C-alpha positions in Angstrom: 15.8 25.3 -22.1 15.4 22.6 -19.7 13.5 19.7 -21.1 10.1 19.1 -19.4 9.2 15.5 -18.6 6.2 14.3 -16.7 5.4 10.6 -15.9 2.2 8.6 -16.6 1.7 5.4 -14.8 -1.3 3.5 -16.3 -3.1 1.3 -13.6 -6.7 1.5 -14.6 -7.1 -2.1 -16.1 -9.0 -5.2 -14.6 -6.0 -7.4 -14.5 -8.3 -10.4 -15.1 -5.6 -12.7 -16.3 -4.0 -12.6 -12.7 -7.3 -13.7 -11.2 -7.1 -11.1 -8.5 -9.6 -8.6 -7.3 -7.0 -5.9 -7.1 -5.2 -3.6 -9.7 -1.9 -5.1 -10.6 -0.3 -1.8 -9.8 -0.8 -2.5 -6.1 0.9 -5.9 -6.1 4.0 -6.1 -3.8 7.3 -7.2 -5.1 10.5 -7.0 -3.0 8.6 -5.2 -0.2 7.2 -2.5 -2.4 4.0 -2.2 -4.4 4.6 -1.7 -8.3 3.1 1.8 -7.8 5.6 2.8 -5.1 8.5 1.3 -7.1 7.7 3.2 -10.2 7.3 6.4 -8.0 10.6 6.1 -6.3 12.4 5.5 -9.8 10.7 8.6 -11.3 9.7 11.2 -8.7 13.0 13.2 -9.1 12.3 13.5 -12.9 9.0 15.5 -13.0 5.2 15.4 -12.1 4.0 11.7 -11.6 0.3 11.0 -12.7 -1.2 7.6 -11.8 -4.4 6.6 -13.9 -7.0 4.7 -11.7 -10.1 2.9 -12.9 -10.9 -0.7 -11.6 -11.0 -0.5 -7.8 -10.0 3.0 -8.0 -10.4 3.6 -4.1 -7.6 1.1 -3.5 -5.3 3.0 -6.0 -6.1 6.4 -4.5 -5.5 5.1 -1.2 -2.1 3.6 -2.0 -1.1 6.7 -4.1 -1.9 9.0 -1.1 0.2 6.8 1.1 3.2 6.9 -1.2 3.1 10.6 -1.7 0.4 13.3 -1.5 1.8 15.0 -4.6 1.0 12.2 -7.0 -1.6 13.3 -9.5 -4.6 10.9 -9.6 -6.5 10.8 -12.8 -9.7 8.8 -12.9 -10.6 6.8 -16.1 -14.2 6.2 -15.5 -14.4 4.4 -18.8 -11.6 1.9 -17.9 -13.8 -1.2 -19.0 -14.1 0.0 -22.6 -10.8 1.8 -23.1 -7.2 0.6 -23.3 -4.0 2.0 -22.1 -3.9 4.6 -24.8 -7.1 6.1 -23.5 -5.6 6.2 -20.0 -2.5 8.0 -21.1 -4.1 10.4 -23.3 -6.5 11.3 -20.4 -3.6 11.9 -18.0 -1.7 13.9 -20.6 -4.4 16.8 -20.2 -3.4 17.5 -16.5 0.3 17.7 -17.0 2.6 20.5 -18.0 3.6 20.9 -21.6 6.4 18.8 -22.6 7.4 15.0 -23.1 5.8 12.3 -21.1 7.5 9.2 -19.8 5.0 6.2 -19.8 5.6 3.2 -17.7 3.1 0.4 -17.7 2.0 -0.3 -14.1 2.3 -4.0 -14.4 5.9 -4.0 -15.5 9.1 -4.0 -13.5 11.8 -1.8 -15.0 15.5 -1.1 -14.3 16.1 2.5 -13.4 19.2 2.4 -15.5 16.6 2.0 -18.5 14.7 5.2 -17.6 17.9 7.2 -17.4 19.1 5.8 -20.8 15.7 6.9 -22.3 15.8 10.2 -21.0 19.4 10.7 -22.1 18.4 10.3 -25.8 16.6 13.7 -25.7 14.0 12.6 -28.1 11.0 10.1 -28.3 12.1 6.5 -27.8 10.6 3.1 -26.9 12.2 0.5 -24.6 12.7 -2.8 -26.3 14.3 -6.1 -25.7 14.3 -9.8 -26.6 10.8 -11.5 -26.8 9.7 -12.9 -23.3 6.1 -12.4 -22.8 3.2 -14.8 -23.9 1.4 -12.1 -26.0 4.2 -9.8 -27.1 4.0 -6.6 -29.1 6.6 -7.3 -31.6 9.1 -4.5 -32.3 10.8 -4.4 -35.8 14.0 -2.3 -35.9 15.9 -0.5 -38.6 18.8 -2.2 -40.2 21.2 -0.4 -37.8 19.0 -1.4 -34.7 18.5 2.2 -33.7 14.9 2.8 -34.6 11.7 1.0 -34.0 9.9 0.9 -37.4 6.9 -1.1 -36.5 5.0 -2.4 -33.6 2.6 -5.3 -34.3 1.2 -8.4 -32.7 1.1 -10.3 -36.2 4.5 -10.0 -37.9 6.9 -11.9 -35.6 10.3 -10.2 -34.6 13.1 -11.1 -32.1 12.3 -8.0 -30.1 9.3 -6.8 -28.3 8.1 -3.4 -26.9 8.4 -3.3 -23.1 5.7 -0.9 -22.3 8.3 1.9 -21.6 8.1 5.0 -23.8 8.9 8.8 -23.9 6.4 10.4 -26.2 5.5 14.2 -27.0 2.5 15.4 -25.3 1.3 16.8 -28.7 1.4 13.3 -30.2 -0.4 11.7 -27.4 -3.4 14.0 -28.0 -3.9 12.4 -31.2 -4.0 8.8 -30.0 -7.1 6.5 -30.0 -8.5 4.9 -26.8 -7.5 1.3 -27.0 -4.0 -0.2 -27.6 -0.9 2.1 -27.2 1.0 0.1 -29.8 -1.5 0.9 -32.4 -1.6 4.5 -31.9 2.3 4.8 -31.6 2.6 2.7 -34.8 1.2 5.8 -36.6 4.2 7.9 -35.3 7.1 5.8 -36.1 10.1 5.5 -36.5 11.3 6.2 -33.0 14.6 5.6 -31.1 15.0 2.1 -29.7 16.4 1.8 -26.2 17.4 -1.8 -25.1 16.1 -2.5 -21.8 15.5 -5.2 -19.2 11.9 -5.7 -17.9 9.5 -8.1 -16.3 5.9 -8.1 -17.1 3.3 -9.5 -14.6 0.5 -10.6 -16.6 -0.1 -14.1 -15.2 0.4 -15.7 -11.7 3.5 -17.3 -13.0 5.0 -14.1 -13.9 4.2 -12.8 -10.4 6.1 -15.8 -8.9 9.1 -15.0 -10.7 9.2 -11.2 -10.0 11.2 -11.5 -6.6 14.0 -13.3 -8.5 13.9 -10.6 -11.1 14.3 -7.9 -8.5 17.2 -9.7 -6.9 19.0 -9.9 -10.2 18.1 -6.4 -11.7 17.3 -4.3 -8.6 
């Protein structure tokens, strides 16, 4: 039986660290918004759901401009919930199967997505620590599995925000941080990925160069 994979792109947050009055999902890098870039990388995989919250009208408008087939899920409680709440909400509107989660404010290589899908199981994209506020990923001795996600215990690796998770598992998640909920269901396969998170203005200024290097 063919594996069913849907995609969730969380974009409900305030993005307050960027100092902008717009969701980070709508930021343009290399001539494309992050939303359109994510959609182009995943639309041939399965249903794509975008979660809107802060300034939802702008997210809806951009989603409709990219493709009328994008499923738009409204997180009305975005100010009190985290990414886990958005992903859990979106999962209710998708077919049964696995869900590929791509943080809306992160640039990913398409190769990383293909590698994650090829595993055929739940997995997490990890790489060397680069961000200011990392979610550290501790790996098994052979480096094949993530055994812990934490913001306290330092590791040389961090979670990128890319994950393939079962829909059944997602229904058990809380409403705040994704890593806290995922931590209760480890170990999961570790996939080495390249990514660039846009949390602060200086991250945005480096994004164009990242695109030139990684595509």
